[in-house]
N, C-alpha and C positions, 0 to 999 in steps of 0.2 A: 632607707634601710637602717640608718643609724637611729631612727626613732625607736627601734627595738630596745635600745639601751635605756630609754626612759622607763620601760617596764623592768628589764633585767637588773640594771644597776640600782634603780630606785627601790625595788623590793628587796634586793640583797642588802642594801644599806639599812633599810628599816629593820631587817632581820639580824643586823649586826654581823653579817658575813662579809666583812670589809674587803678581804683579799680578792673576793670574786669580782669586785668592781674593776680591778686592773685586768683580770682575765677576760672579762666581757669586752672591755675597751680594746684589748689587743685583737680579739676575735673580730670586732667590728672593723678595725683598721686593715687587717689582713684581707677580709672579705671585700671591703670597699676598694682596695687597690686593684683587686682582680676585676671587679665589676667596672672599674674606671677604664679598663682597656677597650672594650667594645664601644663605650660611650665616646672615648677619644677618637676612635675610627669614624664614628658617625659625625662628630663635630668637624673632623678634618675634611669631610665630604659634604658639608652643609650646602655649599653653592649648588652642586649637582642635584642634591636631594630637593632643594626648594624649587629649582627649575623644573624638575620632574613632576613636582606637585602643582605646577601651573602658576607659580609666583612670578612677579615682574623680574626680568633678568637683571636690571640695574640694582634693585633691592637685594636680590639673591647674591649678586657679586659682592656687595658691601657686607652683607651678613656673613658670607662665607669667609671673607678676609678676617673679620672680627673673631669668628668662631675658631679658626685655625690657631690664632695667636692665644686664644683663651684656653687651649687644651691643657697646659700645665696646671691651671686652677682646678681642674677636675680632681686631681690627686691631692692637691692641697686642701680642697674642700672636704674630701673624704676623711682626711686626718683631723681637720678642724672640727667637724661636727661630732666626731667620736670623742675628742678631747672635751668639747663643750658639754656633751651629755654626761660624761664621766664626772666633771666638776659640778654641773648643775644638780645632779641627783644627790650630791653631798652638801648642798646649800652653799657651795663656794662660788659666789657670783662676782664679787668685786674684781678678781683678776681677769675674768672674761670681759667685763665692762671696760676695764682700764686698757687692756691690750687691744681690744676692738677699737677703742677711741683713738689710740695711738696709730693703729693701722689705717684707720679712716683718714686721719690727718696726713699720714704719709701718702696715702692714695691720692688725696686731693692735690697735694703738692706735685707728686710725680705726674699725675694726669695733666695738670696745667703745663708743666715743662714739656712733656712728650707730645702733647697734642698741639700746643701753640708755639712753643719755642723750637722744638725739634721737627715740627710739622709732620708728625707721623699719623695724624688723623685718628681713625678708629683703632688702628693697630697700636698707637701710643696709649690709648685708653685701656686696651686689653692687657698690654704689658704692665701698666701701672697696677691693674687689678691683680694680676698674677703675683707681682712682687709683694703687694700688701697682704695677700692671703698667706703666702709662704712666711712672711715676717710674723704674722699672727700665730701660725703653727709653731714656729721656732720658739717664740716667747712662752707660749702655753706649755710646750714640751719641757722647757727648762724649769718652769714653775712646778709642774708635776714631779719632775725628777728630784728637785732640791727642796721643795717646800715641806715643812713639818706637817702642814695640814693634810698632806697626801701620804704620810708615812705608813698609815695602816692600809690604805687602799691601793697604793702602788708599791709592790714588793719586788719588782724586777720582771724581766722578760721570762716567759714560760713556754715550754713546748706544748703545754695544754691549750695554748691560744689557737693552735691549728685544729683543734677539735671543735669545729664551728657549727655542728649540726643544730645545737639548741639555739644558737644565735640566728642562723639562716631560717630556721623554722618560724621564728617570729619576725625576722627582718623582711621576708618576702611579702607577707600581708601588710607590714608597716609601709613598705615602699609602694605597694598598690594603693593603700589608703591615701597617701600623700600625692602620689603621681597622678592617679586618676582624677583628682581634683585639679591639680595645677596644669596638667596637660589640656584640660578642657578650656581653661582660660587662654592658653597658647593657641588652641585650635580656633578660638574666636578671632585671633589676630590673623591666622592663616586664611580663614574664611573671608575676612575683610579684604584680602587681596584679590578675591574673585568678584567683588562688588564693582559697579561702575565707579570710575575715578579711584582706582586702587591706591594710588600714592597718598591721597588725602585720607581715605578711610583707614589705611594701614597706619599712617602717622598718628591719627587721632586715637585709634584703638590701642596702639602701642603706648601712647601717653596715658590712656586710661588704665592699662595693665600695670604700668609702672607706678601710677598713683595708688592704685589698690594695693600693690605690693608694699609700698612704703607704709601706708596706713595699717596694713595687715600685720606689720611687725608688733603693734601694740597688743592685739588679742593673741598673737602668736606667743608673746612673752607671758601673758596671763595664762595661756594654755600650757606653756612649759612649767609655770609655777604650780598650777593645779595638778598637772601630771606628776610632778615631783612629790607634792604633798600627799596625793592619793596613793602613789606607789610606795612611798616611805611608810605611811600609816597602815596600809594593808600588809606590807611586809612585817611590820612590827606587831600586827594583830590588833590594830585599833580601828575597826571598821566605822564606828560612829564619828571619829575625828575626821576620817576620810570624807564622809558624807557632809560634815560641816564645812570642810574646805571647798567642796563643790558649791554649796549655797553661798559662801562668801564671794567666791570669784564670779558667780553668776550676777550678783548685785553689782560688783565692780564693772563688769563688762557692759551692763545695762547703762550705767552712767557714762562710760567711755563711748558707747555707740551713739548716745544722744548728742554728746558734745561734738564728736567727729562729724556727725551728720549735719549739725548746724553750721560748723566751720566750713564744711565742704560746699554747702549752698552759698554761704556768704562770699567765698572767694572765687566763685565760678567764673566771673568775668575777667579775672586777672591770672588765674592759674596757668592757662595755656602759654603765657609769655615766659614761664620758667623753662619751656621746652622749645619754643619756636617764636620767630618774629612775623610769621605769616598770619595775616589777619584772618584769613579763611580758616586756618587750623585753630586759632585761638577761639573764634566764634563757635566752631563745631564742638570744641572741648567744653565750652560754657554750656552748650545744650545738653551735653552728656553728664555733667556734674550732678544734677538732681537724681539721675538714674544711679550714678555711682554712690550717692549718699544712701540710697535704699540697699544696694548690694553690700556696702560697708557695714550697715546696721546688722544685716543678717550674718555677714561673714564674721563679725565679732562673736556672736553666739556660737556659731559652728566651731570657731577656733578654740573656745574653752571647753565645749562639749567633746571635741576631738581629743583635747588634752586629757579629759577625764577618761575617755575610751582607752587611750594609750596607757594611762596610769594603771588601769585595771587589766591591761594585757589583752584587750578585745579587738586587736587590730584587724582580725579576719572579718569580724562583723562590720567594722568601719569601712573595709574595702568593698564589701557588698553594698553598703549604703551609698558610697560614693559612685560606684559603678551604676547603680540604678538611677541615682539623682541626676548625674551629669550626662550619661550616655543613653539612657532610656527616656529621660525627660528633657533635660536642659539643652543639649546640642540639637536634637531633632526639632524642638520648638524654636531654637535660635535660627535654624535654617528656614523654617516656615515663615517666621517673622521677617527675616531679611530678604529671602529670595521669592517667596510666594506672595506675601503681603506687601513686599517692597518697602519695608520700614528702614532698611539699610543697617548702618552700624548700631543704631539704637535697638533695632530688633535683635541683633546678636547678643547684646548685653541683657535685654529682657529675658532671653532664654536662660542666661546665667542666673538671673534673679529667681526664675522658676526652679532651677536646680537647687539653689541655696535654700529656698523655702522647704522643699521636700527633705533636703539633708538635715536642716535644723529640726524639723518636726520629728523625723525618725530618731535622731540622736536624743532628743529631749524625752520622747516617750520611753525609750530604753533606759535612760538615766533615772527617770522618775520611778521606774519599776525595778531598779537594781536591788538585789538582795546583798547588802554589804557584808553580812556575816559570811555568806557563801564565797564572795570575792576574796575575803581574807584567807579562807581555807585554800582557795586556788593559788593565792600568792605564796603561801607557805609551801605547798607542793612544788610550785615552780622553782622556788629558791633552792630547796634541798635536792631536787632532781638535777640541778646544774652544778652541784658541788664537785670539785676535783681535788685530788691529793696535792699537797704542797710540793712543787718541783720547779723552782724559779732560779734565775741568775740575775744579778744586778746589771 
């Protein structure tokens, strides 16, 4: 849902309506705190839900314990992504990098202490994650409050932040656009629990999902960059510069995708040891890595194309594309490959590759056919429709 800020804050910043960035961020924070409540209830009942869905009881029990302790991170994450989008759309990147780095080091230290020294296991890992997230939120909040860089965009709390209609109108398709894609990857792991030898398949698919998630951070960053540039330039009334930004990031992600693909294949026989000492698991991961290389290649392009879509404020279109790609094409084919053709975990991931192919082609066609002059006019209308009178308190 916070992805809506990439459009709202980015275009407001380009149009030099600086005060609206703070208003939009507050609307995001308020909305996400409310949305976090039902999510927290779901997480607290993870064990029962997984068992109801037919998952292995032992796996469900461990996942349930972890999810319960992770509940505080839901609210921290809601605040954090709002702060990050607020800063990102102003090109204020270094504080996010610095505090994220410090939080990561803190997390690694706490995780080691709580998991191994305090012998808390999965719960210790969850506690350390929660502390790291809240630390990051605190540091960024202090930066926004006291930094001269945010003096124009953060003018204090405002009751106008509770007028969330404009934010929610864009946040819902933003959430659908992101979640429909990410849930399909999670669904693959759930489906792996229904395969023969579910512990092996679930372990391997979880490693694959984690690996893809780590690599995906690179095109996600590029997508965030192009989203910021596109939204800023459209808000400023510079459509041709926005189009140029898309061309540049497309060239960058092509190089990134090639390099990551080669590295993924080269390390295929040792990567599994980063997660497990079980030879069977490591061998199975090695067999999956070439397939992951293909999915990473496609995922890189969809990452920057999705960023372009968010920068233009076309999240509703993105949601429709992701719905069709993953739920009408990807997951049905994954089920056929895995359970009808008996390809197993590889078949599940081949279904994801089919979905990514449809998604990339759809986004690419629309991006190539974009009328950038018209998008600039839409951005101007969106910015000035959301303006509110000044009524803030420090």
